[in-house]
HTML snippet that shows the backbone in 3Dmol.js (N, CA, C, O; Angstrom):
<script src="https://3Dmol.org/build/3Dmol-min.js"></script>
<div id="view" style="width:600px;height:400px;position:relative"></div>
<script>
const pdb = `
ATOM      1  N   MET A   1      55.872 126.731 105.282  1.00  0.00           N
ATOM      2  CA  MET A   1      55.765 125.527 104.473  1.00  0.00           C
ATOM      3  C   MET A   1      56.925 124.577 104.706  1.00  0.00           C
ATOM      4  O   MET A   1      56.810 123.388 104.409  1.00  0.00           O
ATOM      5  N   GLN A   2      58.027 125.064 105.225  1.00  0.00           N
ATOM      6  CA  GLN A   2      59.171 124.180 105.421  1.00  0.00           C
ATOM      7  C   GLN A   2      58.902 123.107 106.472  1.00  0.00           C
ATOM      8  O   GLN A   2      59.626 122.113 106.533  1.00  0.00           O
ATOM      9  N   HIS A   3      57.884 123.289 107.291  1.00  0.00           N
ATOM     10  CA  HIS A   3      57.530 122.297 108.298  1.00  0.00           C
ATOM     11  C   HIS A   3      56.558 121.249 107.765  1.00  0.00           C
ATOM     12  O   HIS A   3      56.322 120.235 108.423  1.00  0.00           O
ATOM     13  N   VAL A   4      55.996 121.480 106.591  1.00  0.00           N
ATOM     14  CA  VAL A   4      55.097 120.511 105.972  1.00  0.00           C
ATOM     15  C   VAL A   4      55.959 119.535 105.167  1.00  0.00           C
ATOM     16  O   VAL A   4      56.718 119.969 104.301  1.00  0.00           O
ATOM     17  N   PRO A   5      55.862 118.241 105.430  1.00  0.00           N
ATOM     18  CA  PRO A   5      56.705 117.264 104.722  1.00  0.00           C
ATOM     19  C   PRO A   5      56.570 117.384 103.203  1.00  0.00           C
ATOM     20  O   PRO A   5      55.469 117.549 102.676  1.00  0.00           O
ATOM     21  N   GLN A   6      57.698 117.298 102.515  1.00  0.00           N
ATOM     22  CA  GLN A   6      57.733 117.408 101.058  1.00  0.00           C
ATOM     23  C   GLN A   6      56.785 116.404 100.404  1.00  0.00           C
ATOM     24  O   GLN A   6      56.146 116.714  99.399  1.00  0.00           O
ATOM     25  N   GLU A   7      56.696 115.207 100.970  1.00  0.00           N
ATOM     26  CA  GLU A   7      55.829 114.178 100.406  1.00  0.00           C
ATOM     27  C   GLU A   7      54.369 114.601 100.384  1.00  0.00           C
ATOM     28  O   GLU A   7      53.598 114.124  99.551  1.00  0.00           O
ATOM     29  N   LEU A   8      53.981 115.492 101.289  1.00  0.00           N
ATOM     30  CA  LEU A   8      52.605 115.970 101.332  1.00  0.00           C
ATOM     31  C   LEU A   8      52.393 117.171 100.418  1.00  0.00           C
ATOM     32  O   LEU A   8      51.255 117.579 100.185  1.00  0.00           O
ATOM     33  N   ARG A   9      53.480 117.740  99.897  1.00  0.00           N
ATOM     34  CA  ARG A   9      53.384 118.898  99.015  1.00  0.00           C
ATOM     35  C   ARG A   9      53.564 118.542  97.550  1.00  0.00           C
ATOM     36  O   ARG A   9      53.423 119.415  96.693  1.00  0.00           O
ATOM     37  N   THR A  10      53.867 117.303  97.234  1.00  0.00           N
ATOM     38  CA  THR A  10      54.128 116.924  95.848  1.00  0.00           C
ATOM     39  C   THR A  10      52.826 116.794  95.068  1.00  0.00           C
ATOM     40  O   THR A  10      51.753 116.584  95.634  1.00  0.00           O
ATOM     41  N   THR A  11      52.955 116.923  93.768  1.00  0.00           N
ATOM     42  CA  THR A  11      51.793 116.766  92.898  1.00  0.00           C
ATOM     43  C   THR A  11      51.703 115.325  92.434  1.00  0.00           C
ATOM     44  O   THR A  11      52.659 114.560  92.560  1.00  0.00           O
ATOM     45  N   LEU A  12      50.553 114.962  91.900  1.00  0.00           N
ATOM     46  CA  LEU A  12      50.357 113.604  91.404  1.00  0.00           C
ATOM     47  C   LEU A  12      51.251 113.350  90.199  1.00  0.00           C
ATOM     48  O   LEU A  12      51.356 114.191  89.306  1.00  0.00           O
ATOM     49  N   ASP A  13      51.886 112.203  90.179  1.00  0.00           N
ATOM     50  CA  ASP A  13      52.712 111.758  89.073  1.00  0.00           C
ATOM     51  C   ASP A  13      51.952 110.661  88.353  1.00  0.00           C
ATOM     52  O   ASP A  13      51.695 109.610  88.940  1.00  0.00           O
ATOM     53  N   LYS A  14      51.595 110.871  87.130  1.00  0.00           N
ATOM     54  CA  LYS A  14      50.788 109.896  86.396  1.00  0.00           C
ATOM     55  C   LYS A  14      51.513 108.562  86.299  1.00  0.00           C
ATOM     56  O   LYS A  14      52.682 108.496  85.918  1.00  0.00           O
ATOM     57  N   GLY A  15      50.800 107.512  86.649  1.00  0.00           N
ATOM     58  CA  GLY A  15      51.347 106.173  86.547  1.00  0.00           C
ATOM     59  C   GLY A  15      52.186 105.730  87.723  1.00  0.00           C
ATOM     60  O   GLY A  15      52.550 104.557  87.805  1.00  0.00           O
ATOM     61  N   GLN A  16      52.503 106.627  88.635  1.00  0.00           N
ATOM     62  CA  GLN A  16      53.327 106.284  89.795  1.00  0.00           C
ATOM     63  C   GLN A  16      52.465 106.273  91.054  1.00  0.00           C
ATOM     64  O   GLN A  16      51.711 107.214  91.296  1.00  0.00           O
ATOM     65  N   PRO A  17      52.571 105.213  91.857  1.00  0.00           N
ATOM     66  CA  PRO A  17      51.809 105.218  93.116  1.00  0.00           C
ATOM     67  C   PRO A  17      52.350 106.307  94.049  1.00  0.00           C
ATOM     68  O   PRO A  17      53.562 106.474  94.190  1.00  0.00           O
ATOM     69  N   MET A  18      51.458 107.021  94.662  1.00  0.00           N
ATOM     70  CA  MET A  18      51.862 108.076  95.585  1.00  0.00           C
ATOM     71  C   MET A  18      52.369 107.456  96.880  1.00  0.00           C
ATOM     72  O   MET A  18      51.912 106.389  97.291  1.00  0.00           O
ATOM     73  N   SER A  19      53.318 108.136  97.517  1.00  0.00           N
ATOM     74  CA  SER A  19      53.931 107.593  98.728  1.00  0.00           C
ATOM     75  C   SER A  19      52.908 107.402  99.848  1.00  0.00           C
ATOM     76  O   SER A  19      53.088 106.535 100.703  1.00  0.00           O
ATOM     77  N   TRP A  20      51.828 108.208  99.855  1.00  0.00           N
ATOM     78  CA  TRP A  20      50.829 108.042 100.914  1.00  0.00           C
ATOM     79  C   TRP A  20      50.049 106.748 100.743  1.00  0.00           C
ATOM     80  O   TRP A  20      49.479 106.237 101.707  1.00  0.00           O
ATOM     81  N   MET A  21      50.014 106.210  99.523  1.00  0.00           N
ATOM     82  CA  MET A  21      49.331 104.938  99.300  1.00  0.00           C
ATOM     83  C   MET A  21      50.267 103.768  99.584  1.00  0.00           C
ATOM     84  O   MET A  21      49.825 102.712 100.037  1.00  0.00           O
ATOM     85  N   VAL A  22      51.544 103.952  99.323  1.00  0.00           N
ATOM     86  CA  VAL A  22      52.519 102.880  99.477  1.00  0.00           C
ATOM     87  C   VAL A  22      53.027 102.790 100.916  1.00  0.00           C
ATOM     88  O   VAL A  22      53.215 101.691 101.439  1.00  0.00           O
ATOM     89  N   ALA A  23      53.248 103.932 101.552  1.00  0.00           N
ATOM     90  CA  ALA A  23      53.829 103.949 102.899  1.00  0.00           C
ATOM     91  C   ALA A  23      53.092 104.935 103.797  1.00  0.00           C
ATOM     92  O   ALA A  23      53.664 105.949 104.199  1.00  0.00           O
ATOM     93  N   PRO A  24      51.826 104.652 104.119  1.00  0.00           N
ATOM     94  CA  PRO A  24      51.070 105.611 104.939  1.00  0.00           C
ATOM     95  C   PRO A  24      51.621 105.773 106.353  1.00  0.00           C
ATOM     96  O   PRO A  24      51.496 106.849 106.938  1.00  0.00           O
ATOM     97  N   ILE A  25      52.219 104.741 106.904  1.00  0.00           N
ATOM     98  CA  ILE A  25      52.753 104.853 108.267  1.00  0.00           C
ATOM     99  C   ILE A  25      53.906 105.847 108.305  1.00  0.00           C
ATOM    100  O   ILE A  25      54.002 106.663 109.222  1.00  0.00           O
ATOM    101  N   ARG A  26      54.779 105.776 107.302  1.00  0.00           N
ATOM    102  CA  ARG A  26      55.913 106.690 107.240  1.00  0.00           C
ATOM    103  C   ARG A  26      55.417 108.132 107.111  1.00  0.00           C
ATOM    104  O   ARG A  26      55.929 109.028 107.782  1.00  0.00           O
ATOM    105  N   LEU A  27      54.432 108.355 106.257  1.00  0.00           N
ATOM    106  CA  LEU A  27      53.894 109.703 106.113  1.00  0.00           C
ATOM    107  C   LEU A  27      53.165 110.162 107.361  1.00  0.00           C
ATOM    108  O   LEU A  27      53.177 111.349 107.689  1.00  0.00           O
ATOM    109  N   ARG A  28      52.537 109.241 108.054  1.00  0.00           N
ATOM    110  CA  ARG A  28      51.874 109.600 109.312  1.00  0.00           C
ATOM    111  C   ARG A  28      52.900 110.091 110.321  1.00  0.00           C
ATOM    112  O   ARG A  28      52.672 111.076 111.023  1.00  0.00           O
ATOM    113  N   ARG A  29      54.020 109.405 110.388  1.00  0.00           N
ATOM    114  CA  ARG A  29      55.074 109.839 111.319  1.00  0.00           C
ATOM    115  C   ARG A  29      55.633 111.203 110.926  1.00  0.00           C
ATOM    116  O   ARG A  29      55.898 112.040 111.789  1.00  0.00           O
ATOM    117  N   LEU A  30      55.814 111.429 109.620  1.00  0.00           N
ATOM    118  CA  LEU A  30      56.272 112.737 109.155  1.00  0.00           C
ATOM    119  C   LEU A  30      55.256 113.823 109.497  1.00  0.00           C
ATOM    120  O   LEU A  30      55.629 114.918 109.920  1.00  0.00           O
ATOM    121  N   SER A  31      53.985 113.522 109.315  1.00  0.00           N
ATOM    122  CA  SER A  31      52.931 114.487 109.646  1.00  0.00           C
ATOM    123  C   SER A  31      52.921 114.801 111.131  1.00  0.00           C
ATOM    124  O   SER A  31      52.785 115.959 111.526  1.00  0.00           O
ATOM    125  N   ASP A  32      53.063 113.769 111.955  1.00  0.00           N
ATOM    126  CA  ASP A  32      53.085 113.983 113.404  1.00  0.00           C
ATOM    127  C   ASP A  32      54.268 114.859 113.810  1.00  0.00           C
ATOM    128  O   ASP A  32      54.134 115.719 114.680  1.00  0.00           O
ATOM    129  N   ALA A  33      55.424 114.643 113.183  1.00  0.00           N
ATOM    130  CA  ALA A  33      56.601 115.467 113.478  1.00  0.00           C
ATOM    131  C   ALA A  33      56.363 116.906 113.038  1.00  0.00           C
ATOM    132  O   ALA A  33      56.766 117.840 113.732  1.00  0.00           O
ATOM    133  N   ALA A  34      55.719 117.093 111.901  1.00  0.00           N
ATOM    134  CA  ALA A  34      55.414 118.443 111.423  1.00  0.00           C
ATOM    135  C   ALA A  34      54.443 119.147 112.359  1.00  0.00           C
ATOM    136  O   ALA A  34      54.581 120.344 112.609  1.00  0.00           O
ATOM    137  N   VAL A  35      53.464 118.415 112.878  1.00  0.00           N
ATOM    138  CA  VAL A  35      52.517 118.995 113.835  1.00  0.00           C
ATOM    139  C   VAL A  35      53.267 119.500 115.066  1.00  0.00           C
ATOM    140  O   VAL A  35      53.044 120.621 115.525  1.00  0.00           O
ATOM    141  N   ARG A  36      54.151 118.666 115.589  1.00  0.00           N
ATOM    142  CA  ARG A  36      54.926 119.091 116.773  1.00  0.00           C
ATOM    143  C   ARG A  36      55.785 120.316 116.466  1.00  0.00           C
ATOM    144  O   ARG A  36      55.870 121.235 117.281  1.00  0.00           O
ATOM    145  N   ALA A  37      56.428 120.332 115.284  1.00  0.00           N
ATOM    146  CA  ALA A  37      57.274 121.469 114.905  1.00  0.00           C
ATOM    147  C   ALA A  37      56.451 122.743 114.766  1.00  0.00           C
ATOM    148  O   ALA A  37      56.895 123.814 115.179  1.00  0.00           O
ATOM    149  N   LEU A  38      55.267 122.640 114.194  1.00  0.00           N
ATOM    150  CA  LEU A  38      54.416 123.826 114.039  1.00  0.00           C
ATOM    151  C   LEU A  38      53.903 124.336 115.378  1.00  0.00           C
ATOM    152  O   LEU A  38      53.787 125.544 115.583  1.00  0.00           O
ATOM    153  N   ILE A  39      53.599 123.435 116.275  1.00  0.00           N
ATOM    154  CA  ILE A  39      53.138 123.853 117.606  1.00  0.00           C
ATOM    155  C   ILE A  39      54.259 124.555 118.365  1.00  0.00           C
ATOM    156  O   ILE A  39      54.015 125.522 119.087  1.00  0.00           O
ATOM    157  N   ASP A  40      55.485 124.066 118.202  1.00  0.00           N
ATOM    158  CA  ASP A  40      56.641 124.643 118.890  1.00  0.00           C
ATOM    159  C   ASP A  40      57.198 125.882 118.199  1.00  0.00           C
ATOM    160  O   ASP A  40      58.047 126.573 118.762  1.00  0.00           O
ATOM    161  N   LEU A  41      56.738 126.169 116.998  1.00  0.00           N
ATOM    162  CA  LEU A  41      57.249 127.284 116.212  1.00  0.00           C
ATOM    163  C   LEU A  41      56.947 128.612 116.902  1.00  0.00           C
ATOM    164  O   LEU A  41      55.791 128.903 117.209  1.00  0.00           O
ATOM    165  N   PRO A  42      57.980 129.417 117.146  1.00  0.00           N
ATOM    166  CA  PRO A  42      57.702 130.733 117.730  1.00  0.00           C
ATOM    167  C   PRO A  42      57.020 131.619 116.684  1.00  0.00           C
ATOM    168  O   PRO A  42      57.433 131.649 115.525  1.00  0.00           O
ATOM    169  N   ALA A  43      55.992 132.328 117.092  1.00  0.00           N
ATOM    170  CA  ALA A  43      55.261 133.196 116.171  1.00  0.00           C
ATOM    171  C   ALA A  43      55.332 134.629 116.676  1.00  0.00           C
ATOM    172  O   ALA A  43      55.034 134.914 117.836  1.00  0.00           O
ATOM    173  N   SER A  44      55.733 135.519 115.782  1.00  0.00           N
ATOM    174  CA  SER A  44      55.918 136.916 116.179  1.00  0.00           C
ATOM    175  C   SER A  44      54.618 137.724 116.195  1.00  0.00           C
ATOM    176  O   SER A  44      54.554 138.796 116.797  1.00  0.00           O
ATOM    177  N   THR A  45      53.586 137.205 115.532  1.00  0.00           N
ATOM    178  CA  THR A  45      52.310 137.923 115.501  1.00  0.00           C
ATOM    179  C   THR A  45      51.171 136.926 115.727  1.00  0.00           C
ATOM    180  O   THR A  45      51.347 135.726 115.516  1.00  0.00           O
ATOM    181  N   PRO A  46      50.014 137.416 116.152  1.00  0.00           N
ATOM    182  CA  PRO A  46      48.867 136.517 116.329  1.00  0.00           C
ATOM    183  C   PRO A  46      48.460 135.817 115.031  1.00  0.00           C
ATOM    184  O   PRO A  46      48.042 134.659 115.058  1.00  0.00           O
ATOM    185  N   SER A  47      48.577 136.504 113.912  1.00  0.00           N
ATOM    186  CA  SER A  47      48.185 135.867 112.650  1.00  0.00           C
ATOM    187  C   SER A  47      49.133 134.732 112.270  1.00  0.00           C
ATOM    188  O   SER A  47      48.696 133.725 111.713  1.00  0.00           O
ATOM    189  N   ARG A  48      50.410 134.882 112.560  1.00  0.00           N
ATOM    190  CA  ARG A  48      51.358 133.788 112.299  1.00  0.00           C
ATOM    191  C   ARG A  48      51.076 132.604 113.222  1.00  0.00           C
ATOM    192  O   ARG A  48      51.180 131.452 112.801  1.00  0.00           O
ATOM    193  N   ARG A  49      50.720 132.878 114.476  1.00  0.00           N
ATOM    194  CA  ARG A  49      50.385 131.803 115.402  1.00  0.00           C
ATOM    195  C   ARG A  49      49.143 131.070 114.923  1.00  0.00           C
ATOM    196  O   ARG A  49      49.087 129.840 114.954  1.00  0.00           O
ATOM    197  N   LEU A  50      48.147 131.831 114.480  1.00  0.00           N
ATOM    198  CA  LEU A  50      46.922 131.234 113.969  1.00  0.00           C
ATOM    199  C   LEU A  50      47.216 130.361 112.742  1.00  0.00           C
ATOM    200  O   LEU A  50      46.692 129.253 112.628  1.00  0.00           O
ATOM    201  N   LEU A  51      48.041 130.856 111.839  1.00  0.00           N
ATOM    202  CA  LEU A  51      48.394 130.092 110.647  1.00  0.00           C
ATOM    203  C   LEU A  51      49.116 128.802 111.014  1.00  0.00           C
ATOM    204  O   LEU A  51      48.800 127.742 110.474  1.00  0.00           O
ATOM    205  N   ALA A  52      50.079 128.880 111.923  1.00  0.00           N
ATOM    206  CA  ALA A  52      50.812 127.682 112.350  1.00  0.00           C
ATOM    207  C   ALA A  52      49.879 126.691 113.043  1.00  0.00           C
ATOM    208  O   ALA A  52      49.954 125.489 112.789  1.00  0.00           O
ATOM    209  N   ASP A  53      49.006 127.185 113.911  1.00  0.00           N
ATOM    210  CA  ASP A  53      48.090 126.304 114.642  1.00  0.00           C
ATOM    211  C   ASP A  53      47.083 125.627 113.712  1.00  0.00           C
ATOM    212  O   ASP A  53      46.796 124.439 113.861  1.00  0.00           O
ATOM    213  N   GLN A  54      46.548 126.385 112.756  1.00  0.00           N
ATOM    214  CA  GLN A  54      45.567 125.802 111.836  1.00  0.00           C
ATOM    215  C   GLN A  54      46.222 124.812 110.872  1.00  0.00           C
ATOM    216  O   GLN A  54      45.611 123.811 110.500  1.00  0.00           O
ATOM    217  N   THR A  55      47.455 125.088 110.472  1.00  0.00           N
ATOM    218  CA  THR A  55      48.189 124.141 109.635  1.00  0.00           C
ATOM    219  C   THR A  55      48.462 122.867 110.413  1.00  0.00           C
ATOM    220  O   THR A  55      48.339 121.767 109.875  1.00  0.00           O
ATOM    221  N   ALA A  56      48.834 123.012 111.683  1.00  0.00           N
ATOM    222  CA  ALA A  56      49.062 121.844 112.536  1.00  0.00           C
ATOM    223  C   ALA A  56      47.777 121.038 112.683  1.00  0.00           C
ATOM    224  O   ALA A  56      47.807 119.808 112.663  1.00  0.00           O
ATOM    225  N   GLU A  57      46.656 121.725 112.830  1.00  0.00           N
ATOM    226  CA  GLU A  57      45.371 121.029 112.962  1.00  0.00           C
ATOM    227  C   GLU A  57      45.033 120.259 111.684  1.00  0.00           C
ATOM    228  O   GLU A  57      44.543 119.131 111.748  1.00  0.00           O
ATOM    229  N   ALA A  58      45.292 120.864 110.530  1.00  0.00           N
ATOM    230  CA  ALA A  58      45.032 120.186 109.251  1.00  0.00           C
ATOM    231  C   ALA A  58      45.939 118.964 109.106  1.00  0.00           C
ATOM    232  O   ALA A  58      45.487 117.905 108.670  1.00  0.00           O
ATOM    233  N   LEU A  59      47.203 119.105 109.465  1.00  0.00           N
ATOM    234  CA  LEU A  59      48.129 117.968 109.384  1.00  0.00           C
ATOM    235  C   LEU A  59      47.747 116.868 110.367  1.00  0.00           C
ATOM    236  O   LEU A  59      47.921 115.687 110.066  1.00  0.00           O
ATOM    237  N   ALA A  60      47.233 117.232 111.532  1.00  0.00           N
ATOM    238  CA  ALA A  60      46.780 116.222 112.495  1.00  0.00           C
ATOM    239  C   ALA A  60      45.619 115.426 111.909  1.00  0.00           C
ATOM    240  O   ALA A  60      45.533 114.214 112.109  1.00  0.00           O
ATOM    241  N   GLY A  61      44.732 116.097 111.191  1.00  0.00           N
ATOM    242  CA  GLY A  61      43.636 115.402 110.523  1.00  0.00           C
ATOM    243  C   GLY A  61      44.146 114.461 109.449  1.00  0.00           C
ATOM    244  O   GLY A  61      43.650 113.343 109.315  1.00  0.00           O
ATOM    245  N   MET A  62      45.133 114.903 108.684  1.00  0.00           N
ATOM    246  CA  MET A  62      45.740 114.042 107.667  1.00  0.00           C
ATOM    247  C   MET A  62      46.418 112.843 108.317  1.00  0.00           C
ATOM    248  O   MET A  62      46.391 111.737 107.780  1.00  0.00           O
ATOM    249  N   SER A  63      47.019 113.069 109.464  1.00  0.00           N
ATOM    250  CA  SER A  63      47.670 111.978 110.181  1.00  0.00           C
ATOM    251  C   SER A  63      46.663 110.904 110.572  1.00  0.00           C
ATOM    252  O   SER A  63      46.938 109.710 110.458  1.00  0.00           O
ATOM    253  N   ARG A  64      45.498 111.341 111.034  1.00  0.00           N
ATOM    254  CA  ARG A  64      44.456 110.378 111.392  1.00  0.00           C
ATOM    255  C   ARG A  64      43.954 109.623 110.161  1.00  0.00           C
ATOM    256  O   ARG A  64      43.680 108.426 110.233  1.00  0.00           O
ATOM    257  N   ALA A  65      43.836 110.321 109.038  1.00  0.00           N
ATOM    258  CA  ALA A  65      43.420 109.661 107.792  1.00  0.00           C
ATOM    259  C   ALA A  65      44.479 108.661 107.332  1.00  0.00           C
ATOM    260  O   ALA A  65      44.143 107.573 106.866  1.00  0.00           O
ATOM    261  N   LEU A  66      45.743 109.021 107.460  1.00  0.00           N
ATOM    262  CA  LEU A  66      46.824 108.107 107.084  1.00  0.00           C
ATOM    263  C   LEU A  66      46.846 106.876 107.977  1.00  0.00           C
ATOM    264  O   LEU A  66      47.176 105.781 107.521  1.00  0.00           O
ATOM    265  N   GLU A  67      46.495 107.051 109.248  1.00  0.00           N
ATOM    266  CA  GLU A  67      46.417 105.895 110.142  1.00  0.00           C
ATOM    267  C   GLU A  67      45.325 104.943 109.675  1.00  0.00           C
ATOM    268  O   GLU A  67      45.515 103.727 109.685  1.00  0.00           O
ATOM    269  N   GLY A  68      44.188 105.486 109.267  1.00  0.00           N
ATOM    270  CA  GLY A  68      43.115 104.642 108.735  1.00  0.00           C
ATOM    271  C   GLY A  68      43.536 103.939 107.463  1.00  0.00           C
ATOM    272  O   GLY A  68      43.230 102.763 107.268  1.00  0.00           O
ATOM    273  N   LEU A  69      44.235 104.651 106.596  1.00  0.00           N
ATOM    274  CA  LEU A  69      44.730 104.044 105.363  1.00  0.00           C
ATOM    275  C   LEU A  69      45.712 102.924 105.682  1.00  0.00           C
ATOM    276  O   LEU A  69      45.709 101.882 105.025  1.00  0.00           O
ATOM    277  N   ALA A  70      46.543 103.136 106.679  1.00  0.00           N
ATOM    278  CA  ALA A  70      47.515 102.107 107.066  1.00  0.00           C
ATOM    279  C   ALA A  70      46.805 100.831 107.491  1.00  0.00           C
ATOM    280  O   ALA A  70      47.282  99.729 107.219  1.00  0.00           O
ATOM    281  N   LEU A  71      45.676 100.977 108.151  1.00  0.00           N
ATOM    282  CA  LEU A  71      44.918  99.797 108.553  1.00  0.00           C
ATOM    283  C   LEU A  71      44.403  99.014 107.345  1.00  0.00           C
ATOM    284  O   LEU A  71      44.228  97.798 107.411  1.00  0.00           O
ATOM    285  N   LEU A  72      44.168  99.719 106.255  1.00  0.00           N
ATOM    286  CA  LEU A  72      43.659  99.060 105.053  1.00  0.00           C
ATOM    287  C   LEU A  72      44.750  98.389 104.226  1.00  0.00           C
ATOM    288  O   LEU A  72      44.488  97.388 103.558  1.00  0.00           O
ATOM    289  N   VAL A  73      45.959  98.920 104.260  1.00  0.00           N
ATOM    290  CA  VAL A  73      46.992  98.426 103.355  1.00  0.00           C
ATOM    291  C   VAL A  73      48.140  97.682 104.026  1.00  0.00           C
ATOM    292  O   VAL A  73      48.995  97.127 103.336  1.00  0.00           O
ATOM    293  N   THR A  74      48.177  97.659 105.353  1.00  0.00           N
ATOM    294  CA  THR A  74      49.274  96.988 106.048  1.00  0.00           C
ATOM    295  C   THR A  74      48.748  96.093 107.155  1.00  0.00           C
ATOM    296  O   THR A  74      47.539  95.967 107.350  1.00  0.00           O
ATOM    297  N   ASP A  75      49.649  95.488 107.858  1.00  0.00           N
ATOM    298  CA  ASP A  75      49.326  94.653 109.009  1.00  0.00           C
ATOM    299  C   ASP A  75      48.765  95.535 110.119  1.00  0.00           C
ATOM    300  O   ASP A  75      49.488  96.397 110.619  1.00  0.00           O
ATOM    301  N   PRO A  76      47.508  95.358 110.526  1.00  0.00           N
ATOM    302  CA  PRO A  76      46.891  96.232 111.531  1.00  0.00           C
ATOM    303  C   PRO A  76      47.634  96.265 112.862  1.00  0.00           C
ATOM    304  O   PRO A  76      47.521  97.252 113.588  1.00  0.00           O
ATOM    305  N   THR A  77      48.375  95.245 113.201  1.00  0.00           N
ATOM    306  CA  THR A  77      49.078  95.241 114.484  1.00  0.00           C
ATOM    307  C   THR A  77      50.271  96.190 114.447  1.00  0.00           C
ATOM    308  O   THR A  77      50.805  96.547 115.497  1.00  0.00           O
ATOM    309  N   ARG A  78      50.698  96.606 113.247  1.00  0.00           N
ATOM    310  CA  ARG A  78      51.837  97.511 113.140  1.00  0.00           C
ATOM    311  C   ARG A  78      51.432  98.918 112.734  1.00  0.00           C
ATOM    312  O   ARG A  78      52.295  99.792 112.651  1.00  0.00           O
ATOM    313  N   ALA A  79      50.174  99.169 112.482  1.00  0.00           N
ATOM    314  CA  ALA A  79      49.738 100.463 111.939  1.00  0.00           C
ATOM    315  C   ALA A  79      49.848 101.594 112.964  1.00  0.00           C
ATOM    316  O   ALA A  79      50.147 102.729 112.592  1.00  0.00           O
ATOM    317  N   ARG A  80      49.618 101.313 114.210  1.00  0.00           N
ATOM    318  CA  ARG A  80      49.630 102.377 115.219  1.00  0.00           C
ATOM    319  C   ARG A  80      51.044 102.536 115.759  1.00  0.00           C
ATOM    320  O   ARG A  80      51.708 101.565 116.123  1.00  0.00           O
ATOM    321  N   SER A  81      51.482 103.780 115.800  1.00  0.00           N
ATOM    322  CA  SER A  81      52.746 104.059 116.452  1.00  0.00           C
ATOM    323  C   SER A  81      52.460 104.455 117.892  1.00  0.00           C
ATOM    324  O   SER A  81      51.336 104.842 118.212  1.00  0.00           O
ATOM    325  N   PRO A  82      53.445 104.366 118.756  1.00  0.00           N
ATOM    326  CA  PRO A  82      53.199 104.725 120.158  1.00  0.00           C
ATOM    327  C   PRO A  82      52.742 106.178 120.284  1.00  0.00           C
ATOM    328  O   PRO A  82      53.187 107.033 119.519  1.00  0.00           O
ATOM    329  N   PRO A  83      51.865 106.463 121.234  1.00  0.00           N
ATOM    330  CA  PRO A  83      51.401 107.843 121.406  1.00  0.00           C
ATOM    331  C   PRO A  83      52.563 108.762 121.721  1.00  0.00           C
ATOM    332  O   PRO A  83      53.494 108.384 122.433  1.00  0.00           O
ATOM    333  N   SER A  84      52.504 109.971 121.186  1.00  0.00           N
ATOM    334  CA  SER A  84      53.588 110.922 121.446  1.00  0.00           C
ATOM    335  C   SER A  84      53.200 111.950 122.457  1.00  0.00           C
ATOM    336  O   SER A  84      54.001 112.825 122.787  1.00  0.00           O
TER     337      SER A  84
END
`;
const viewer = $3Dmol.createViewer("view");
viewer.addModel(pdb, "pdb");
viewer.setStyle({}, {cartoon: {color: "spectrum"}});
viewer.zoomTo();
viewer.render();
</script>
């Protein structure tokens, strides 16, 4: 869990806009970094590798959703970050 950004692990705060709604690009970059860290994570057992890989896959999906959200709430010319 330490590779999953804290912003993605927080609970809803009533009355406060969530960071994914306010700054989706920033969270997308954090998600992309977490995906890379999970892929590079050494795993001592096949089950740990599977867990890291599936978590990375879920975060990659969230990253794509955050990119779409960024297109809705920000300047579309700035929403995409360079491919990594």
